[in-house]
C-alpha positions in Angstrom: 0.0 0.0 0.0 1.1 3.6 -0.7 -0.5 6.6 0.6 -0.7 8.4 -2.6 -1.6 12.0 -1.8 -3.6 14.2 0.5 -6.8 16.0 -0.9 -7.9 19.2 0.7 -11.0 21.3 0.4 -10.5 24.7 -1.1 -13.1 27.5 -1.1 -11.2 29.8 -3.9 -9.5 27.4 -6.4 -7.6 30.2 -8.2 -6.5 31.8 -5.0 -5.4 28.2 -3.7 -3.6 27.6 -6.9 -1.4 30.8 -6.7 -0.7 30.1 -3.1 0.3 26.4 -3.5 2.2 26.9 -7.0 3.6 30.4 -7.0 4.1 30.6 -3.0 5.2 27.2 -2.3 6.6 26.0 -5.6 4.3 22.8 -6.2 3.6 22.1 -9.8 0.3 21.4 -11.3 0.2 18.0 -12.9 -3.3 17.3 -13.9 -6.7 18.5 -13.4 -10.2 17.2 -13.8 -14.0 17.5 -13.4 -15.9 15.4 -10.9 -19.2 13.8 -11.9 -21.1 16.2 -9.5 -19.4 19.2 -10.9 -16.6 19.6 -8.5 -13.0 20.4 -9.7 -9.8 18.6 -8.5 -6.3 19.7 -9.3 -3.2 17.6 -8.5 -0.3 19.2 -7.6 3.3 17.8 -7.1 6.4 18.8 -5.1 9.3 18.7 -7.7 11.7 17.8 -5.1 10.3 15.1 -2.8 7.5 13.9 -5.3 4.8 14.3 -2.7 1.3 15.1 -4.0 -1.5 17.5 -2.7 -4.8 17.5 -4.5 -7.1 20.7 -4.2 -10.9 20.0 -4.4 -13.3 22.8 -5.2 -17.1 22.3 -5.0 -19.1 24.8 -6.7 -22.6 26.1 -5.9 -25.1 23.2 -6.5 -22.6 20.4 -5.7 -23.9 18.2 -2.8 -20.4 18.3 -1.3 -20.5 22.1 -1.0 -21.2 22.3 2.7 -20.6 25.3 5.0 -16.9 25.7 5.5 -15.4 25.4 8.7 -11.8 26.0 9.4 -10.2 22.6 10.2 -12.8 21.0 8.1 -10.4 21.3 4.8 -9.2 17.7 5.0 -11.2 16.3 2.2 -9.7 12.8 2.0 -6.5 10.7 1.9 -5.7 8.8 -1.2 -4.3 5.2 -1.1 -3.0 3.1 -3.8 -3.6 -0.6 -3.1 -3.5 -3.9 -4.9 -7.1 -4.5 -5.2 -9.3 -1.7 -4.6 -12.6 -3.6 -4.2 -11.1 -6.1 -1.9 -9.6 -3.4 0.3 -12.9 -1.6 0.6 -14.7 -4.8 1.7 -11.8 -5.6 4.3 -12.0 -2.0 5.6 -15.9 -2.2 6.0 -15.3 -5.4 8.2 -13.1 -3.0 10.3 -15.8 -0.5 10.6 -15.6 1.8 7.6 -18.7 3.0 5.8 -18.8 3.0 1.9 -19.1 6.6 1.0 -19.1 6.1 -2.8 -19.3 2.7 -4.4 -16.2 1.7 -6.3 -16.2 2.5 -10.2 -14.0 1.9 -12.9 -12.3 5.3 -14.1 -11.3 5.6 -17.7 -10.7 1.9 -17.8 -7.4 2.3 -16.1 -8.2 2.0 -12.3 -10.9 1.4 -9.8 -11.7 4.0 -7.4 -14.0 4.1 -4.3 -14.4 6.1 -1.1 -15.0 4.8 2.4 -15.2 6.9 5.7 -13.1 5.8 8.5 -14.6 5.4 12.0 -14.4 9.0 12.6 -15.8 10.1 9.3 -12.6 11.0 7.2 -12.9 9.9 3.8 -10.4 7.8 2.3 -10.0 7.1 -1.5 -9.0 3.6 -2.3 -7.5 3.0 -5.9 -5.9 0.5 -7.8 -4.9 0.0 -11.3 -6.6 -2.4 -13.7 -4.0 -5.1 -14.6 -2.9 -4.7 -18.2 -3.5 -7.9 -20.5 -0.3 -9.0 -21.8 0.1 -8.6 -25.4 1.2 -11.3 -27.7 4.7 -9.7 -28.1 5.3 -9.8 -24.3 3.6 -13.1 -23.5 6.2 -15.7 -22.8 6.5 -18.2 -25.7 6.1 -22.0 -25.4 8.7 -24.1 -26.7 7.9 -27.9 -27.5 
């Protein structure tokens, strides 16, 4: 298992990007839109490789709740070998499924659970790639 990144909730995406990119020197790697309209931006420390995800939820998103200082930890992201099996195991240890696992872009499984105190954990695993004929071991007679 690898703790992949930390996701924090921000109230003004552009202001937070200026702060973390220009102020701290993090580099924007990728950004995307969530199915409910939220926006995520993945930042990376060029020296350590540590990643920070900024999450912004616009008006109308079910996740745009009143913001309280200290509530900004949005979730922790973990890479695991098998997201679905890990989620099942975490549920047995008291986690609640927050978002059922789904296949993202055919490349990885993602799901969210709440830990016993309600902190969201993103559990993600890569979809194993099928071996092509050129990389499959040959059989000799």
